[in-house]
C-alpha positions, 0 to 999 in steps of 0.5 A: 773408692772416694766416690763410693765412700762419700756416696754413703752420706746423704746430700742436702738442700738450702733453706732461704731466709725471709725477704724484708721490704724495701724503703724508698731512697732518701738522702741521709742526714747522718754525718757518718753515713755521708762521710762513708758515702764520700769515701765509697764514691772516691774509693771506686778509683783506688786500688791496692793499699789505698783501697784497703785503707779506704775500705777500713775507714768505711767499715769503721764509720758504719760500725759506729751505727746501731742496728736500727740506724744501719738498717734504715740508712742501707734502705735509703741508699739508691740502686747503684750507690757504691756505699750499699755493698759496704752497708749490706756487708755490715748488716750480714755480719750482724745477722740482719736482713738486706733491704734489697739484693747487692749491686752486682751487675750481670757478672753473677747471672750464669746464663752464658752457657748451657745451665738449665734454669734454676729449681724453685729453691734456687738449685742451679749447679754448673754443668762441669765443675773443676776441683782445684785442690792440692792432691799432693804436697804438704797440704794433701792431708787437709784436702781429703776431708774437704774433698769427701765433704764436697762429695758427700753433698754431691752424691746425696743430691737426687737432682741433676748433678754436674760432672766433676774433674779433679786437678792437682794444684800441688799446693803452690801458685804455679800449679794452681794457675796451670790447673786453672788454665787446663780446667778452662781449656777442658770445658769446665764452667765452674771452678772450686778451689784452690785451698791455700791462701797464696794460691787464692791470691795468685789466682785472683791476681790473674789478668783474666778469669773466664771461668767463675771461681769459688775459692776455698780460702781468702786471699790478699785481694778481693775476689774479682767481679763474678767470683767468690771466696769461702773460708773458715778464717780466724778473723771471722770468729773474732768478728762473730765474738765481738758482735756476740759480746756487743749484743750483751752490752759488753764494752770492756773485754779482757783477752786471754790468748795463746800464741799460734797464728790463728789465735793471734788473728782472731784476737786482732779481728776482735780488737778491731771490731770492738774499737769500731763499735766504741768498745775496747780490749782492756788487756791481752794476756798470755794463757800462762799468766799466773795472776789475773787479778791486776787486770780485773781490778783496773779502773773501769773494770772488765765486762767480759772475757775472750778466751783464744786458747785450746780447751786444755789450756782454758781448763787451767784458766778457770780457777784463775778467773774465779780468784780474780772475781771474773767467774761470773762475767760473760766468757766467750771463746774461739772454736779452738775451745773444743781442742783437747776436750772430750772428757766431761768430768774434766770439761765441767770447768768450762761450763757456761763458756760460749763459742762458735762452732759448726752446726753439723757437729752440735745440732745436725745438718739437713742432708747429712747423717749425725757427725758420729755416724759419718765418723764411723763411715769415713775417717775424714769425718772424724775428730779435728777433720770433721770441721773440714768435712763440714766445710767441704759439704758447704762448698758443694752447697754454695756451688749449687746455690751460688747464683741464688745467694748472689742475686737475691736479698734473702739468699741463704744456705743453712750449711754444716758450718753455719748460715751462709750468705754472700756479701756484695764483694763476693765473700761468703759470710758465715754466721756460726752456730753458738754453743756452750759446755753444760755438764762438761758436754758441748751443747747448743746455746739456746739464747743464741738461736736468733743469730 
């Protein structure tokens, strides 16, 4: 039944970004780069909290570089320099090209088994895929759209496809480790999942992982070499929003937020990224704040407003922003702005707010029918589940093109959730599709197309 339903939808393929030229390595005279390089060299011997602290210091140093300087300094780093993967990740987060592939070694070349060679576009799926998902328990409801999105891409592909076997993780660490062991013992050459953060952490902390993994969440530890993670993390939206604002020279940002965990995580990520780039959050106030004027009138003023609330709450904020004299400032929100919307007459007040979203639901994605058509065929592609459906579709795309993304400088997938690339630490970086409201209807944001 699942396969028959998902097979109604068309599959997709990847579009690759252009390759940039490589600059011959030259020793940097930039003090920030020198400090970051020393930290990266010393960090190779660190682990745990010490390694995390070192990584954050490196990110802060690189974040202080403008785009041109960052790109030039990355190109100067010689092959094998431990700073290159950090610099490359910073480039990806700004939507900038890599001067050369990440330094990964042989772990990402899947030549040990029986995979046929890659097609010209990089399509090289596994032979047997194990899907580690919580098919029972509290997370089972979230599993269905992810599973069906994956199968939509799978059944829509006309080329060679792998065998797929599903394993129930039961939504816990023990079930995940047991499922992985079974998958490895039964001949799987690639694993997709698990879905929960705790389960991902448990798997990536395992002493040995003989079968490559594409985890569908971000754990507390980085993916081991040869493994990857893909998520729709709120932190990524905060980073994307900060970069969006910085591109528009917004240095002082007022934050208005709700109090759920994802909103707090997005705000924390935005605050950290702005600080790294020499900007700041002037204040962070609750969505129920009655008067915003005192925050708008502080010395130095406000350049932009970041809104981490649902759309229903954002509607009540718009008159308050106008009264505070902030209606004309750039306004950026999280993807939660879409929640509680859908009536253009009421949503007109949201016109002009920029927010990150899924390419598929607002622009369409090659290989999938429109979001409306998919929703009419599959309940798991309807309403809030559409985002997870798109996520599952992209998980299939990554499964089929992961080696290309890992081993080339220009590897990218034009996915349903955005443009997907993979950094030097095995984390899939997603550049979202930026949208706005116009006449109360969500539409693509034209001047964000370059990102």
